[in-house]
C-alpha positions in Angstrom: 41.6 7.9 8.8 40.5 10.4 11.4 38.1 9.2 14.2 34.3 9.6 13.2 32.6 12.7 14.3 29.5 10.8 15.5 29.4 7.3 16.6 29.5 4.8 13.7 25.4 3.5 15.3 24.2 6.6 13.2 21.1 8.1 14.2 20.6 10.3 11.1 16.9 10.3 11.4 17.1 12.4 14.6 19.4 15.1 13.0 17.8 18.3 12.7 20.6 20.2 10.7 20.7 17.6 8.1 24.2 19.4 6.8 25.0 16.5 4.6 22.3 17.9 1.7 24.8 20.7 1.5 28.1 18.5 1.3 29.0 18.0 4.9 31.1 14.3 5.0 29.9 13.7 8.8 31.0 10.4 9.5 34.1 11.3 6.9 33.3 8.1 4.8 33.2 9.6 1.6 36.2 8.2 0.0 34.6 4.2 1.0 31.2 5.5 -0.1 32.5 6.7 -3.3 34.9 3.7 -3.8 31.4 1.4 -3.7 29.9 3.2 -7.1 33.1 2.0 -8.7 31.2 -1.4 -9.3 30.2 -1.1 -13.2 26.4 -2.8 -12.5 26.0 -0.3 -9.3 26.9 2.9 -11.3 24.9 2.0 -14.2 21.6 1.5 -11.8 22.7 4.5 -10.0 22.7 6.9 -13.1 19.7 5.3 -14.4 17.8 6.1 -11.2 19.3 9.6 -11.1 18.4 10.1 -14.6 14.6 9.3 -13.7 14.9 11.5 -10.6 16.3 14.7 -12.4 14.4 14.5 -15.3 10.9 13.5 -13.7 11.0 14.8 -10.2 7.5 15.6 -9.0 6.3 14.8 -12.3 4.8 11.0 -12.6 3.4 8.3 -10.3 5.8 5.2 -9.1 4.6 2.6 -11.4 5.7 5.1 -14.3 8.8 6.3 -12.6 9.1 2.1 -12.4 8.7 2.1 -16.4 10.8 4.9 -17.3 13.8 3.5 -15.3 13.3 0.0 -16.8 13.6 2.2 -20.3 16.6 3.7 -19.1 18.7 0.4 -18.1 17.1 -1.3 -21.3 15.6 -3.7 -19.4 13.3 -6.2 -21.4 12.0 -8.6 -18.9 10.1 -7.6 -15.5 9.1 -10.0 -12.4 6.0 -9.0 -10.7 5.9 -10.6 -7.3 2.6 -10.0 -5.7 0.2 -10.6 -2.6 -2.6 -13.2 -3.8 -4.8 -10.4 -1.2 -3.8 -7.5 -4.1 -4.6 -10.1 -7.1 -6.6 -7.3 -8.6 -4.1 -4.3 -8.5 -1.3 -7.0 -9.7 -3.7 -7.8 -12.8 -4.0 -3.8 -13.4 0.0 -3.7 -13.0 0.6 -6.5 -15.2 -1.7 -5.0 -17.7 0.2 -1.6 -17.9 4.1 -3.0 -17.7 3.1 -5.3 -20.3 2.1 -2.6 -23.0 5.7 -2.3 -22.8 7.6 -5.1 -20.9 7.7 -8.9 -20.7 6.5 -9.7 -17.9 6.2 -12.8 -15.6 3.8 -12.3 -12.7 4.2 -15.0 -9.6 1.3 -15.4 -6.2 2.7 -15.3 -3.2 0.8 -18.8 -2.5 2.9 -20.7 -5.6 3.1 -24.1 -5.0 0.6 -24.4 -2.4 2.7 -25.6 0.4 0.6 -25.9 3.7 1.8 -24.0 7.2 1.0 -27.4 8.6 4.5 -28.8 6.8 6.6 -26.8 8.7 4.8 -26.0 12.1 3.8 -22.4 10.7 1.2 -20.4 12.8 -2.3 -20.1 11.4 -4.0 -17.3 10.9 -7.0 -19.3 11.3 -6.3 -22.2 13.7 -7.5 -25.8 13.2 -8.4 -24.8 9.4 -7.3 -28.5 7.5 -5.1 -26.8 5.2 -4.0 -22.8 5.5 -1.2 -22.5 2.6 2.0 -20.5 3.1 3.2 -17.4 1.4 6.5 -18.6 -0.6 8.5 -15.7 -1.3 11.8 -18.1 -1.8 10.2 -19.8 -4.4 8.3 -16.8 -5.6 12.1 -15.6 -6.3 13.2 -18.4 -7.9 10.7 -18.8 -10.3 11.6 -15.3 -11.6 15.3 -16.0 -11.7 14.7 -19.3 -13.7 12.8 -16.6 -16.1 15.8 -14.4 -16.3 14.2 -11.3 -15.4 16.2 -8.0 -15.6 14.1 -6.2 -12.7 11.9 -7.6 -10.1 8.6 -5.6 -8.6 7.1 -6.4 -5.3 3.4 -5.6 -4.7 2.0 -5.9 -1.8 4.0 -9.0 0.0 4.2 -9.1 3.8 6.9 -7.6 5.7 9.6 -10.3 6.4 8.5 -12.0 3.3 9.5 -9.1 1.1 13.2 -9.3 2.8 13.1 -13.0 1.9 12.1 -12.2 -1.6 14.7 -9.5 -1.6 17.5 -11.9 -0.5 16.5 -14.3 -2.7 16.0 -12.3 -6.0 19.1 -12.3 -8.0 18.0 -9.5 -10.0 17.5 -6.0 -8.8 14.0 -5.4 -6.2 11.8 -2.4 -6.2 8.1 -1.8 -4.5 5.5 -0.6 -6.3 3.2 -1.5 -3.6 3.8 -1.7 0.2 1.3 -3.7 2.4 -0.6 -2.3 4.9 -4.0 -4.1 5.4 -5.1 -2.0 8.2 -4.3 1.5 6.4 -5.4 0.4 2.7 -1.8 -0.4 1.8 -0.7 3.6 2.6 1.6 2.5 5.7 2.5 6.8 6.0 -0.4 6.9 7.2 0.2 5.8 10.4 2.5 9.0 11.0 0.4 11.4 9.2 -2.6 10.9 11.6 -2.2 11.7 15.1 -4.7 9.5 16.5 -2.6 6.7 15.2 0.7 8.1 15.9 -0.1 8.4 19.7 -0.6 4.9 19.8 2.7 4.2 18.7 4.5 7.1 20.7 2.3 7.4 23.6 4.6 9.3 25.4 4.7 12.4 23.2 0.7 12.5 23.9 -2.1 13.6 21.6 
């Protein structure tokens, strides 16, 4: 294989040309990457995802796309792993998804394990019992339920990573938690008054 034209420490986000959009193989890895889609299940997931993108581009909200994807994959059992702080949203999501699918939902505080049991930092130090989030337990319950697809609703940063690592079923995110920005983390990038705090060198 010829040497890569760019460092393997990719920084595509800084690229201004984006010639890959027109078919350029900047890293000369297309043969390797093509082989990854020979896996039957990855191929099936990818085909379904691409079909939804092609048929419904800019037409459906994300929750509808999740349902379309599940339908395309012939999934029957969907898991919903949600944060207790988004319980109301979870009820609505479950109601919508349950019109077509069997939904197994599990709250982040499942099992009621105290943070003190693991000497974890508390939001309110001194509170007698502050229950920890339990993403591994959420995944275990959904694994036991043999869900076909798991949907994340507002799990904390890091807890979502643990859940995804432990889940046997594919995972997709419907709501990304951002307590400050109304669960719209992209606002930090769009609003210059917030962005300048993150990138002070760029000025106002």
